[in-house]
NUMARDREN-481547 format. One record per atom (N, C-alpha, C): residue in one letter; x, y, z. Coordinates in steps of 0.1 Angstrom, whole numbers, plus 5000, padded with zeros to 4 digits. Example, Ala and Ser with C-alpha at 12.3 -4.5 7.8 and 13.67 -1.06 7.14 Angstrom:
a513249435078
a512349555078
a513249675078
s512849785071
s513749895071
s512950005079
// end
This chain:
m330480193412
m329380293413
m328080243407
k328080123402
k326880073396
k325880043406
g324580063403
g323580043413
g323480163422
l323880283418
l323980393426
l322680423433
k322680443446
k321480483454
k321580633457
a320480703453
a320480843455
a319080893453
k318781013458
k317481083455
k317781173443
i316681193435
i316881273423
i315781383422
e316281493417
e315381603414
e315381613398
k314181613392
k314081613378
k314281753372
h314881753360
h314981883353
h313481913348
p313082033350
p311682063346
p311282053331
e312382053323
e312082053308
e312681933301
r313781883306
r314481783298
r314281633302
n313481613312
n313181473317
n314481403320
t315481473326
t316681413331
t316881463345
p317781393353
p317981443366
p318681573366
r318181673373
r318781803375
r319781793387
r319481703396
r320381693408
r320181553414
f321381493418
f321381373426
f321881413440
y321181363450
y321581403464
y321281283473
d321681303486
d321581193495
d322181063489
i323281073482
i323980963475
i324680873485
e324480743483
e325180643491
e326380593483
s327480633487
s328780593480
s329780553490
n330780483486
n331880443494
n332980543495
a333780543505
a334980633506
a335980583496
s336780683492
s337880653482
s339080733484
n340180673481
n341480753482
n341980803468
e341180773458
e341480813444
e341380973444
k341981023433
k341881173431
k340481203428
p340081323432
p338681373429
p338181353415
e339181383405
e338781373391
e338481233387
k339181133393
k338980993390
k337680943396
i337380993408
i336080953415
i334981013406
a335081133402
a333981203395
a333781133381
e334881093375
e334781033361
e334080893363
e334380823373
e333780693375
e332280703377
i331880793386
i330480803388
i329680853377
l330280943369
l329581003357
l329380893347
g330380803346
g330180693336
g329080603340
s328880583353
s327780493358
s326380553356
i326280693356
i324980753355
i324780813341
a325680793332
a325480853318
a324180813312
p323680683313
p322380653307
p321280743313
k321280773326
k320280853332
k320381003327
l321681043324
l321881183320
l321581193305
k321481073298
k321181063284
k322281133275
i323481103279
i324681143272
i325481023268
n326481043259
n327380933255
n327980863267
p327880733268
p328480663280
p329980673281
d330680703269
d332080713270
d332580843275
l331580933278
l331881073283
l332681153274
s332681123261
s333481193251
s332981333249
q331781363253
q331281503252
q331681593263
l332281533274
l332581613285
l334081643286
k334381763290
k335781803291
k335981853305
f336981793312
f337281843326
f337681993326
d337082063335
d337282213336
d338182243348
k337782203360
k338582233372
k337982163384
t338782163394
t338382113407
t338582223417
k337482253425
k337582353435
k337482283449
e338182343458
e338082293472
e337282383481
s336582333491
s335882413500
s335882333514
i335282383524
i335182313536
i334382193535
l333582173524
l332782053522
l333481953514
g334681973509
g335381873502
g335881933488
h335681853478
h336081883464
h334881893455
h334881993446
h333782013436
h334382003422
v334081893415
v334781873402
v333781913391
l334281993382
l333382063372
l333782013358
y332781983349
y332981943335
y332082033326
q332682063315
q331882133304
q331482043293
q330282053288
q329881963277
q330182033263
y330681943254
y330981993240
y330081913230
f329881973219
f329181903208
f329981933195
e330481823189
e331281823177
e332381923179
g333081923191
g334182003194
g333982143198
v332682183199
v332282313203
v331682313216
p332082403226
p331482403239
p329982453239
i329182393247
i327782433248
i327682523260
s327282643258
s327182743268
s326182703279
g326582713292
g325682673303
g325582523305
a326182443297
a326082293298
a327182243307
w326982233320
w327982193329
w327382083338
i328282003344
i327981913354
i328981913365
r328481913378
r329481923389
r329281813399
v330281743403
v330281633412
v330881683425
d330181673436
d330581713449
d331081593457
i332281603462
i332881483469
i333381533483
d332981463493
d333481503507
d334881463509
p335481503521
p336881483523
p337281333524
e336281243526
e336581103526
e336581043513
g336281123502
g336181063489
g334781003486
k333781043493
k332381003491
k331681103482
v331081063471
v330281153463
v328881173471
y328481303473
y327281323480
y326281413473
n326681473462
n325781563454
n326281573440
i325381573430
i325781603416
i324681703411
n325181813405
n324281903398
n324481893383
n323381883376
n323481853362
n322781953353
d323482013344
d322882103334
d323282063320
l323581933318
l323981883305
l322781873295
v323081883283
v322081873272
v321981733268
p320881663269
p320781523265
p320881503249
e321181383245
e321481353231
e320181383223
t318981363228
t317781393220
t317781533216
v318081623225
v318081763222
v319181803212
l320381743214
l321481773205
l321181733190
k320381623189
k319981583175
k319081683169
r318181743177
r317381853172
r318181973168
a319182003176
a320082113173
a320782093160
e321281963158
e321981933145
e321081953133
k319781903134
k318881913123
k318582063120
l318382143131
l317982283130
l319182363123
n320382343128
n321482413122
n321782363107
s321582243105
s321782183091
s320682253082
k319482263086
k318382323078
k318782473075
k319182543086
k319582683083
k320682703074
a321582603074
a322782603066
a322482553052
g321282523049
g320882473035
g321282333033
g321182243044
g321482103043
g322982073043
d323782163048
d325282143049
d325482023058
a326281933054
a326581813061
a327381843074
s327981963075
s328681993087
s328082123093
p326982113100
p326182223105
p326982303115
n328082253121
n328782333130
n329882423124
m329782443111
m330682533104
m329982663102
p330482773108
p329782903107
p329782963093
q328683033090
q328683103077
q328983253080
l328783293092
l329283433096
l330683423102
d331583493095
d332983473100
d333183563112
v334283533120
v334483603133
v334683753132
e335283803121
e335483943120
e334184013118
e333383963110
e331984023108
e331184013121
a331383903128
a330683893141
a331084003151
k332384023151
k332884133160
k332384263156
k332384293143
k331884423138
k330384443142
r329584333140
r328184343144
r327984363159
a328784293167
a328684303181
a328984443186
l329984513180
l330284643184
l329084743181
e328384713170
e327284793167
e326084773177
i325884643180
i324784603189
i324984653203
s326284663207
s326584713221
s326184863223
g325984933212
g325585073212
g326785163214
a327985113213
a329185193215
a329285303204
k329585423208
k329685533199
k330985523190
a330985593179
a332085583169
a333385623175
n333385723184
n334685763190
n334985703203
d334185603207
d334385533219
d335585443219
l336285423230
l337485333230
l336985193234
s336185133225
s335685003228
s336684903224
e336584783230
e337484673226
e336784543227
i337184443219
i336684313219
i337584233229
l336984183240
l337684113250
l337783963247
e336783913240
e336783763238
e335883733226
s336283633218
s335383583208
s335483433207
e334383363207
e334383213207
e333183163200
l333383053193
l332282983187
l331782883198
v330382893200
v329782813210
v328382763205
y327782673213
y326382643211
y325682713223
y324682793219
y323982873229
y322482843228
p321782813239
p320382773239
p319482893234
k318682853224
k317682943218
k316382863219
e315382903227
e314182833229
e314482693233
g315482673241
g315782543247
g316682453238
v316982493226
v317782413217
v319082483214
p320282413217
p321582473214
p321682513200
t322082643198
t322282693184
t323682743182
l324282713171
l325582753168
l325682903168
a326582963176
a326683103178
a328083153181
w328283283177
w329483353181
w329183423195
k330083393204
k329983473217
k331083573216
i330583703216
i331483813216
i331383903228
i332483923235
i332384013247
i332984143243
v332184253245
v332584383241
v332684473254
k333784543256
k333884643266
k333784783260
s332784863265
s332484993260
s332585093271
q332885223267
q332885333277
q331685423277
k331185443265
k329985523263
k328985453254
p327885383260
p327685373275
p328585273281
v328785293294
v329685203302
v328985063302
g329784963298
g329184833298
g330184723294
e329984603298
e330784493294
e329784393289
w329584383275
w328484313269
w328884173264
k328084083268
k328283943262
k327083933252
i327483923239
i326583923228
i326683783221
y325583723219
y325483593211
y324783623198
l325483583187
l324983603174
l324883463167
d323783443160
d323583313153
d324683303143
a325483203143
a326683193135
a326383153120
i325083123118
i324683093104
i323883203098
t322883263106
t322083363100
t322583503104
g323383523115
g323883653119
g322883723129
g321683653132
g320783723140
g321183723155
i320583823162
i320983833177
i320183733185
i320883653192
i320283553201
i320083613215
d321183683220
d321083733234
d322083843235
k321783943244
k322684053247
k322584073262
i323784063269
i323784063284
i324884163288
n324484263297
n325484353303
n325984283315
m327284243316
m327784173327
m328284253338
l328384393337
l328884473347
l327884473359
r328384433371
r327584423383
r328384493394
t329184593391
t330084653401
t329584793406
l328384833402
l327984963406
l327684963421
e328385053428
e328185063442
e327285183445
g326185163452
g325285273456
g325485303470
q324585393475
q324685433489
q323285433494
g323085393507
g321785393513
g321885423528
k320685443533
k320585473548
k319785373554
v320285313565
v319585193571
v319585213586
f318785123593
f318885093607
f319884973607
d320784963617
d321684853618
d321884803632
p321084713637
p319984653631
p318684723632
n318484803643
n317284873646
n317484983656
p316585083657
p316785193666
p316885153681
v316185053686
v316285013700
v317784973703
v318384903694
v319784863696
v320684973695
t320585053684
t321585153681
t321485263692
l320285303696
l320185413706
l320185363720
k320185223722
k320085163735
k318885223743
d317785223736
d316585293742
d315385193740
t314985123751
t313885033750
t312585093752
s312585223754
s311285293756
s310685343742
l311385333731
l310885383718
l309585313715
e308785393708
e307485343703
e307385363688
d306485293682
d306385293667
d306185443662
n305385523669
n305185663664
n306185763669
a307285713674
a308385803679
a309085873667
q309585993670
q310486053660
q311885993662
i312385923652
i313685863653
i314785953649
p315685983658
p316786073655
p317786023645
d318586113640
d319586083630
d320585983635
a320785983648
a321785893653
a321485743652
a320185713649
a319685573647
a319985523633
y320385613624
y320585573610
y322085553607
r322385483597
r323785463593
r323785463577
l324785543572
l324985543558
l325885413554
v325385343544
v326085213541
v326285203526
p327285133521
p327385103507
p326384993503
l325885013491
l324984903485
l325784843473
r326284723476
r327284663467
r326584603455
d327384613444
d327084533431
d325584553426
l325184673427
l323784703421
l323884683406
s322784643400
s322684633385
s322584773380
n322584783367
n322384913360
n320884943358
s319984873365
s318584903363
s318085033370
g318985083379
g318485193387
g317685163399
m317385033400
m316584983411
m317484893420
l316884843431
l317584763440
l317584623436
d318484593426
d318684463421
d320184433422
g320484313428
g321884273429
g322084123428
p323184073431
p323483933429
p322783843439
y322383903450
y321783813461
y320383853465
v319883973461
v318584013465
v317984113454
t316684113452
t316084203443
t314684233450
t314284363449
t312984403454
t311984403443
k312184323432
k311284323421
k309884283424
l309584213434
l308184183438
l307484303444
t308184403448
t307584523454
t306984613444
p305584633444
p304984723434
p305484873436
n305684943424
n306085083424
n307285103432
r308285023430
r309585033437
r310385153433
v311285183442
v312085303440
v313085283429
k313385393422
k314385393411
k315285523412
r316585503412
r317485613414
r318685593403
s318685683394
s319785673383
s321185693389
d321285773400
d322585803406
d322885703417
a322085593419
a322285493429
a322385543443
k321785663446
k321785713459
k320385683465
f320285593475
f318985553480
f318985603495
i318885733497
i318985793510
i317585823515
f316985753524
f315585773528
f315585753544
r314485803549
r314185783563
r312985693564
r312685643576
r311685543578
r310285583574
e310085713574
e308785773570
e308485743555
e309585723547
e309485703533
e309485553530
r308585503522
r308385363519
r309685293514
a310385373506
a311585313500
a312685273510
f312585333522
f313585293532
f313585143535
k312385083534
k312384943537
k312984863525
e312984913513
e313684843502
e315184843505
v315684963509
v317084963512
v317484873523
m316584863534
m316884773545
m317084633540
v316084583532
v316184443528
v317384413519
y317584513510
y318784493501
y320084483509
f320284583517
f321584583524
f321784463533
h320784433542
h320984333552
h321084193546
i320284163536
i320284033530
i321684013522
d321984123515
d323284113507
d324484093517
r324484163528
r325584153537
r325684013544
v324483963548
v324583833555
v324983723545
q324483733532
q324883633522
q326383633520
r326983753520
r328383763518
r329183703530
y328583723542
y329183663554
y329083503553
i327983453549
i327883303547
i328883253537
q329183333527
q330183283517
q331583293524
q331783393532
q333083403539
q333283283548
l332283223553
l332383103562
l332682983553
g332682993540
g333082883532
g331982823524
f330682883525
f329582823518
f329182913506
t329782873495
t329582953483
t328382913474
n327682803479
n326582753471
n325282743478
i325082833488
i323882843495
i323182973492
l322082963484
l321283073480
l322083193475
n323083153467
n323983263461
n323383313448
r322083353449
r321383413437
r320383513443
p319783593435
p318883703440
p317583643445
i317283663458
i315983633463
i315083753461
e313783723457
e312883823454
e312083863466
v311883993468
v311284043481
v310184143478
n309084133485
n308084233486
n308084293500
i308384423501
i308684483514
i307384503522
d306284513515
d304984533523
d303784463516
g303984333515
g302984253508
g301684223516
i301784233529
i300584203537
i300484313548
r299284333553
r298984433563
r299184383577
e299184253578
e299284193592
e300684213598
d300784193611
d302084203617
d302784063616
n303184033604
n303683903601
n304483913588
s305383813587
s306183803574
s306383663571
f306783633559
f306983483556
f307883463544
y308483343544
y309183293532
y308283193525
s308183203512
s307383113504
s308283003497
p308182883501
p308982773495
p308582753480
s307382793477
s306882773463
s307482873454
t307482993458
t307983103449
t309383143452
k309983083463
k311283113468
k311483263470
s310483323476
s310483473478
s310183503493
l310383633496
l310183683510
l309083793509
t308183793518
t307083893519
t307083943534
f307084083535
f307084143548
f305784213551
g305384213564
g304084283567
g304284413573
t303184493574
t303184633579
t302384653592
g301884543598
g301184563611
g302184613622
g301784703631
g302684753641
g303884823634
v305084803640
v306284843633
v306484763620
d306584823609
d306784743596
d307984653598
d307784523595
d308784423597
d310084453590
a309984513578
a311184533570
a312084653576
e311584713587
e312384813594
e313284753604
d313084623607
d313984563617
d314784453611
a316084473610
a316984383603
a316984243609
e316684233622
e316584103628
e315384023623
i314284083620
i313184023614
i313583983599
i314284063592
i314684033579
i315583913578
l316483903587
l317483793588
l316783663592
h315783673601
h314983553606
h314283493594
e313683573586
e312983523574
e313883463563
y315083533562
y316083483553
y316583353557
g316583333570
g317083203576
g316183083570
h314883113569
h313983003563
h314482973549
a314783083541
a315183063527
a316482983526
i317383013536
i318682943536
i318482793538
l317682763548
l317382623551
l316682543540
d315782613533
d314982553522
d315982533510
d316982623509
d317882603498
d318882483501
q319182463513
q320082353517
q319382223517
v318182223523
v317382103524
v315982133518
p315782123505
p314482153499
p313282093506
g312282173509
g311082123516
g311282113531
f312382173536
f312682153551
f311482203560
g311182123570
g310282163580
g308782173577
p308182063571
p306782073569
p305982073581
r306482013592
r305781993604
r306681953616
g306081953628
g306781893639
g308081963643
e308981883648
e310281933653
e311082003642
a311081953630
a311782013619
a311282163617
r309982173617
r309382313616
r309882403627
a309882353639
a310382433651
a311882463649
m312682373644
m314082393641
m314282513632
g313382523622
g313482633612
g313282763619
e312282773628
e312082893635
e313282923645
g313782823651
g314882843660
g316182883653
f316382833641
f317582873633
f317383013629
g316183053624
g315983193620
g316283293631
d315883263643
d316183343655
d317683343658
y318283223657
y319783223660
y320583303650
l320183293637
l320983363627
l320883513629
a319683563632
a319583703635
a320283753647
a320083673658
a320783713671
a322283703670
s322783593663
s324183573663
s324883683654
f324283713643
f324883803633
f325083943639
f324083983647
f324184123653
f324684123667
s324984013673
s325284003688
s326384093692
d327484093684
d328684163688
d328484313689
n327484363683
n327184513683
n325984543692
k325584453700
k324384483709
k324884483723
p324184563732
p324484563746
p324084433752
d324684393763
d324484263768
d323084223771
v322284323776
v320884293779
v320084253767
l320484293755
l319784273742
l320284153735
k321484103738
k322184003730
k321283873728
p320683823738
p319883693736
p318483723732
t318183833726
t316883863721
t316883903706
v315683883700
v315583923686
v314284013684
g314384103674
g313184173670
g312784283680
n313784353686
n313484453697
n312684573691
w312984613679
w312184723673
w310784683669
d310784563662
d309484513658
d308584493670
a309084453682
a308284413693
a307784533702
v308184653699
v307784763707
v306284783706
a305684733695
a304184743692
a303384653700
y303984543706
y303184433712
y303784373725
s305084393727
s305684323738
s305684403751
g305284333762
g305284393775
g306484353783
a307484283776
a308684243783
a309684363783
e310584343792
e311784443793
e313084363792
p313784373781
p313584463770
p312484403761
p311784483753
p310884433743
p311584343733
c310884233730
c311484143720
c310484053714
l310784003702
l309883893696
l310083763704
r311283723706
r311583603713
r312983613719
r313283523729
r314583513735
r315183383732
l316583383733
l317283263730
l317983203742
d317583253754
d318183203766
d317083143776
s316083083770
s315083023778
s315682903786
n314882853796
n315282733803
n314482613799
k313882613787
k313082503783
k313882383780
k313282263783
k313882143781
k312982043772
y313581953766
y312881853758
y312781723765
p311681653765
p310481693757
p309381763765
k309581783778
k308481833786
k307881963782
d308782053775
d308282183771
d307782193757
i307682083750
i307182073737
i305682103738
v305182203730
v303682233731
v303082213717
g303782193707
g303282173693
g303082293685
e303682403690
e303582533683
e305082563679
e305282583666
e306682583661
e307582703667
h306982813669
h307782923675
h308082903689
d307182853697
d307482813711
d308482703712
d308182593704
d309082483704
d310482513699
g310482613689
g311782653684
g312682723694
e312082773705
e312982833715
e313882723722
i313382603722
i314282493727
i315582483719
w315282483705
w316382463696
w317282583696
s316782703695
s317582823695
s318382843708
a317782793719
a318582803732
a319782713731
c319682603725
c320882513724
c321882583715
l321482633703
l322482703694
l323082823701
w322282893709
w322883013716
w323882963726
e323682863733
e324682803742
e325982763735
l325682703723
l326882663715
l327682783711
r326982893707
r327783013703
r328583073715
k327983073727
k328683123738
k329883033742
a329782903739
a330982813742
a331982823731
l331682833718
l332582823707
l332982953701
g332183053703
g332383183695
g331483183683
g331283313679
g330283333668
g330683263655
r331883283650
r332183233637
r332183083636
t332783023646
t332882873647
t331482813647
s330682863656
s329282813658
s328482833645
d328582953639
d327782983627
d328182893616
q329482863615
q329882773604
q329382633607
l329482593619
l328982453623
l327482433621
v326782533626
v325282533625
v324882523610
i325382613602
i324982613588
i325482483581
a326682433584
a327182313577
a326382193581
h325882183593
h325082053597
h323782043590
h323282163584
h321982153577
h322082053565
f323282053559
f323481963547
f323281813551
l323281783564
l323181643568
l321781613573
l320881703571
l319481683576
l318581643565
t317381603569
t316281573560
t315181663562
p314181673554
p313081773556
p312281753569
t312281623574
t311481603586
t312381563598
t313581603598
t314581573609
t313981613622
k314281533632
k313881563646
k315081623654
f314781673666
f315881743674
f317081653676
e316781533680
e317881443684
e318781413671
e318081393660
e318881363648
e319681483644
a319181603646
a319981723642
a321081743652
a320881713664
a321981723674
a323181623670
n322781503666
n323881413661
n324481463649
a323681523640
a324281583628
a325281693631
l325081773641
l325981873646
l327381803650
i327181693657
i328381623661
i329181573649
t328481513639
t329081463627
t329781583619
a329081693618
a329681813611
a330881853618
d330881853632
d332081893639
d333281803636
k332981673635
k334081583632
k334681613618
r333781653609
r334281683595
r335081813595
l334581913602
l335182053602
l336282073612
n336082013624
n336982043635
n337681923641
d337681813634
d338281693639
d337581643653
g336381693655
g335581643667
g336081713679
r336781823678
r337281893690
r336081943699
n334981973694
n333882033701
n332781933705
e333081803703
e331981703705
e331481703719
n332381703729
n331981703743
n331081823746
t331481933741
t330682053744
t329282043738
i329181993726
i327881983719
i327081883727
r327681763730
r326881663738
r326381723751
d327281793758
d326881843771
d325681933770
i325682023760
i324582113758
i323282043755
f323281953746
f322081883742
f321581773752
i322481723760
i322081633771
i321381713782
r321981833785
r321281913796
r319981963791
r319781983778
r318382023774
r317481913771
g317881783773
g317081673771
g316881623757
i317581683748
i317481643734
i318281513731
l319481503738
l320181373737
l319981303751
p319881173750
p319781103763
p321081103770
n320981093784
n322181103792
n322780963795
p323880923789
p324380793792
p324780773806
r325080873814
r325480863828
r324180833837
r323080863831
r321780843838
r320980733832
k321580623827
k320880513820
k320080563808
n320680663801
n319980723789
n318680793791
k318480833804
k317280913806
k317481053801
r316381123798
r316481253793
r316181363804
a316881473803
a316781573813
a315381633813
g314681633802
g313381703801
g312181613801
v312281493807
v311181403808
v310181463819
p308881473816
p307981533826
p307981443839
f307781503851
f307881433863
f306881323864
e305681343858
e304581243859
e304981123851
d305881133841
d306281023833
d307380933839
i307980983850
i309080913856
i308580803865
s309080683863
s308680573872
s309980503877
l309780433888
l310880363894
l310380213897
n311080123890
n310679983891
n309279963887
g308780033877
g307380023873
g306380093881
k306780163892
k305880233900
k306180383900
g305080463902
g305380603903
g306080633915
i306980743914
i307780783926
i306880853936
// end
């Protein structure tokens, strides 16, 4: 593993690699733990940890459709450091392709040792607590706010190092379960001074209720004559569960938060029942639909793609437009025409950009990669809702949003069944060019089925670069299919992309189906 070739993302504070990716490594038949240990030893100097790996303790190996994920916890003087983990991702062939690093470098640990020693009055063993565990438990019960007659209990107590202003501090981690108020509190107390370092309520199981369009009134009512100012009947709405809301009383959860929305709605009873005339209806729409599609992505086997709260502003601009910001990792929806956040297909299209950026940071700055981003967003929205749409609407997206501007029947933002071919129909505008890519993905879905094609499309993103071109991405789909499906769908994939001109046709001397007529020549002369 010496001389490892990889790309690196730097940790914003520690001047160490936060992530190694695009790693060039050899296949191996060794056990995943052995492979991980070998590569960690080779990069220990870059991680700024002891080269003998004595600070690391193997935790577990998890399997996924992407291979094995080997996890290690960092210890300091025999005490675990909270949040200090490193994960090595290994594909089914035994090749290391990604490493995520949250380890604390030696320089910071030395600062921690000096700080704890100073607080302990120069004690030569600064990892010896002055606050005993029973006193820590008593203090934690008080801090949790549990009432005297409450049936509270201590679920866990452990001595750890916990970061305080970036420096690991010796602390007692006490987990308290209380009934009044209801909570499951993780409390960190300075093991030397007894001061509170952090208090976290871990309960995330509050289920609320909301009212939404699913995906929009045009689809639900099967009525393409609706207009923005129409009175939408009750039949267009659906009562849905809002899963895992936090205890904030607002629409905050594990995968989406509306915190960027000014004056957002708050309901202490977690009942978010609104109609489209009320601004808060759009908050419910983005929460429910993003949360649900993220859970679907995880069901496909992808547990590490944007599995954190994305921040959303439901009406940040007045134009009939919406966008994902790669800089702030957030979504903003517009209010021109039909408000974009009223149409779940527009919501999922924009979320598609966030997914791609999470898989391939900086994806699609220009050209064909940018068009692929638009095409994938359309595919994600169309595929996710396809099974609940009438046939005439299946290959379209944004039917409700489009009633304000579309003269097509049915009204739609874009279609996924165009007859465009590459390269003759490339015009240099990402949405138009994206219709070539989305049409290929839509054909793939019709051939393989929704779940198989969804998994394949999302998986192949891991094999792309920010400036990938159509042909490279088509080949990446073939590679992903070999990994996931033993190549069973290769002929189907090739046929689709050859007919669209993205892959050259070996039966026609590698000519492309979409070469403009005026570019075709025979024996050096025009036909």
